[in-house]
N, C-alpha and C positions, 0 to 999 in steps of 0.2 A: 421456580415459577421464572426467575430473569430469564434463563436458558429457553425454556418453553416459547417465550415472549419473543425472544430474538428469532428463532427459527420460524415462527409463524409470521413475524415481519418479513423476513427473507422470502419465504413461500409468497407472501401477499405480493411482494415486490417485483418478483422475477418469474413465478410461475404458479399465478393465482388459480384457486378453483372457484367456483360458482358463486359461493358466498363471499369469498374476498372481492370477486369482480364487482359484485353488488356494492359492498362498502365502500370499493374505490370511485365507483360512480357516483355515490352519494356525497364523496368528499372533493368531487372534482370541481366544484366552484370554487372553494377554498383554495386548491391547486394552481385556478386561473389568476387567482387574486396574487399568490405568491408568486406566481413567474411575472406578473406585472412589476410586483415590487423588487424582484431580482434583475429585472430589466432596466429599471429605473436606478437601481443601484450601481448597474455597468455603465450607464450613460452619463452619470454625473460625475464619475472618478476619472483624474487625470494621471497618466502614467508620469512615474518619476524614474529619472535615469541615475541608476546608483554607479556609473562609471565602472562598471564590469559587467561581461556578458552573463546573462541568467538563462539558462534554459529549464523551463517547467516542464513536469509530466504530470499529467491530471486526467480525470475522468469527468463525465457530467453526473454520475451516478453515485449514489452512496454505496457501501459494500466493497468488496474485493475485485480488482479489475486487471491486476498484475502488475501493479506501478513500482513496488519494491525490486522485483528482478531486471525490469527495465531499467530503473535509475542506476542500479547496481553496473549492467551490461553496458550503460553509456559512458558513466563515470569512469570507469575502469580504462578508459581509451586515452583519458587525457590528464595531465599533471598539473600538479597545484590546483586542485578542484575543490570545493568544499559542497557537501550534502546538507540541506537543512530540511527539517520537517516540523512540524508540530510535536510529535511524540506523542501518539493516541495511546492511551491505557498505561502511561507511568505514573508513578506516584510521586512525581516532582511538579514544582511548578516554576516559571520563568525560563530564563535562558541557562543552558547547560552545555559545556563543551563536552560532548562525549568522547571525542577521539581530535588529537592534534596530527600533524603530519605524521608522527611517530608512535604515541602511545593512547591505548583506551585508557580514560581518565575516570570512569565511574562504572556502577554497575548496572545492571539490566532494569533493577525497578526505578533508576533516576531516570534512564534514558528512554525506556519503552524499547519492547521487542523489534520493531521494525529498524530503529535506529542502531542497536546493537548488532544486526544483520550487517547493516554497512560498515559499522566500526571494525568487524571480523573479516570481511570479505573484500572492502575497498582499501587496500594498504596503503594507496596514494592519495589520501582525501581526509579533508577535516569534517568531522561531522557535529552539527549541531541543533539541538532541539530547543524550540522557541515557539510560544504562542503568537509572538509578534515577528514575523520574518522579516520586516524593514531593521529591525534592532540587529538579527540575526546576520543578514547580510553584509551590514557596516562591521560588525566584529570578523568575519570570514575575511573581509579584505586588509584588515588590521594584522590579521594572522599571516597575510601573505597569499591567500586565494586568489587565483586568476580568472576563473569560471567557477560559476555555482551552479549546481542544479538544486531546483527546489521539486520536493515530492509533494504531491496533491497542490499546485500552484495555480490552477488554472482560474480559480475566482479571486485570485489576488490581481485584479484589474488595475489597481493603481502602482504596481510594478511593472517596469520596461522590461519584457523579457520575448523571447521565443516560445510560444505555447506548443507542446506536443499533446495530442489529445487521444487516448485510448479508446477506441470504439467500442461501445457496450449494447448487446442486443439485448432486449426485453419483452415479455408479452404484455408487460404493463407498461406504456409510454408516457404515463402521465406525470407531472412533477410533484412533488412533496405538497400534501401527505397522502395524496392518492395513490403518486407512483414512487418510483426510486430516484427521480431525477432532482437534483439540486438545481440545474441550470439547463437553460438551452444554449446551443452552439448561436449565439447572436451573429446576424449576417454581416455586420461591421466589424467582427473580431477574426483577426487572422489567425490560423492554427494550421499545425501540422497533424492531417489524422492518420493514426497507425491502426491496422485492422490485424487482429490475432490470426494467426497461421499464415499471412502474408509478408506484413511489414515485421514481425516478429515471430518467430517458431520456439516453441518450448521444449527443450531437450530435459530428459529425467532419467538420472542416474540412481541406483539403488546403492547405498553405500553399508557396510557393516549388517547385513542382511543375517538373519537367522531361520530356522525351519518354522518356528511358531512365533508370528509376530503379532502384536496388537495395535490397529492405528489408533493413535491419540492426536488430536488437533485442534487448535483453537483459531482458525482463519475465517473470514467471511465465506459463504456458501459452500461449505466443505465438499458437498457433491461434485465438484470440480475435478476434485482429484480422482474419481472414480476409474477415469480411462487409463490413468497412469499406475494403479495400484496392482500389487501382487495379491496371491491369496494371503488373507489375514482371518486371525481369530476372530476378532471382534473391531467395529468401527465405533470408535467414542468421541462424539463431538462436542464441542465446548464453544461459549459463544467468544466472536472475534476478540481477541488481546485479553482472553481470560486470564487471571493470575493464579497459577497452577498453587496447588497446596499437595504437602507430601503425601497426607495420609489418604488423598484422592487417587493419587498413583499407586500407591500401594493396595489400595481395594482391586484395582484393575488386574496387577500382577496375580493377585490371589485368586479371583474370580476365574480369569483365563487360563492359570499355569502357563502363560507365555514365556518366550525367551527373552524377547526383548520388545521395547515399543518402535512402532514404525512412526515416525514423525518428520514433518517439514521443518524448514531451516528456522523458519519463526517460533515453531513450538521448542526446538533445540536449544536455542539461546535461553530460554525459560527454565527449561528442566535439565539441562547438563549438571547443575550445580547438586542435584538431588542423589546424583551416582548410581542411579540405574542404568543397566545397558539399553542404549538407544540404536535403531536402526534410522539411517537418512535418508528420505525420499529426497534426492538433491536436484532442484529445479533450476536451470538458469535460460536464459533466452539468447537464440540467434537472430541478431539483428540485422537486416539488409543494410547494404553499402548505401542506400539512397536516404536512410535517415542520417546515418553521418554525414552525408554530403549536405542535407539541409543544416545540420549544425554548425558544419565547418564555413557554410555561407555566410550565414548569421555571425558567426564570431569574426569573420574577415571583413564586415561592414565597418565602417568608419563611424 
């Protein structure tokens, strides 16, 4: 039931049918009030300077937009970096240091899937999960970080930072609950807008592929993968940040008689401990030099 509802909402937000458009129109007055509240929240907040350069990678909508591969690509270019995120889907609460400059310090249940991706791929960075980003920023400074990357930080208007905003197009342009947008791009808010395919280009490599693969993934809007997929036995979609259990994976192997599961890295970090053969749809971003120039210009400011 939960999975069906999640996929219905994703369709309602991004590719609504006639009935969903009617529902969206009915909810539009609530969305208008919501937008007013979010604007007032933006206006009353004052930026706090933490004495460290902070780069936020965000988007205005709910659901996936490619923040994780973008933060990965950016943070790999800088020494003594810290990556800070809330850690959606984790089984822990509070602040946890997922990785210091040398070692991974917890498991994926504590960190959440996205934080563990950073811990495994970005060798030169601290990774911290925390609901309170300000506490995490101070902790990262204490640990020797010289630059902070905030995953999903656009709405943190009380933090002084450079905002990189991933542009997302949708057939439904309402704010919540009538549409997928959490906020608008407020006129007085300075941001660097990043366009998919122009400022960032997705590169996909297939690793450890086999002749019979079944796709298993728990990412937001999984249909985004279709253009990158080889031929697969079946497509098995789970809700974003789903916590896999071994029996449901065994059932897929038995049903499909496949040689391996084709997964994204977000799925890999949760499935690798089960011991099943995995093929990886390894996706990373090529980022244009203009984006790094914008970051370097911000870093060089006094």
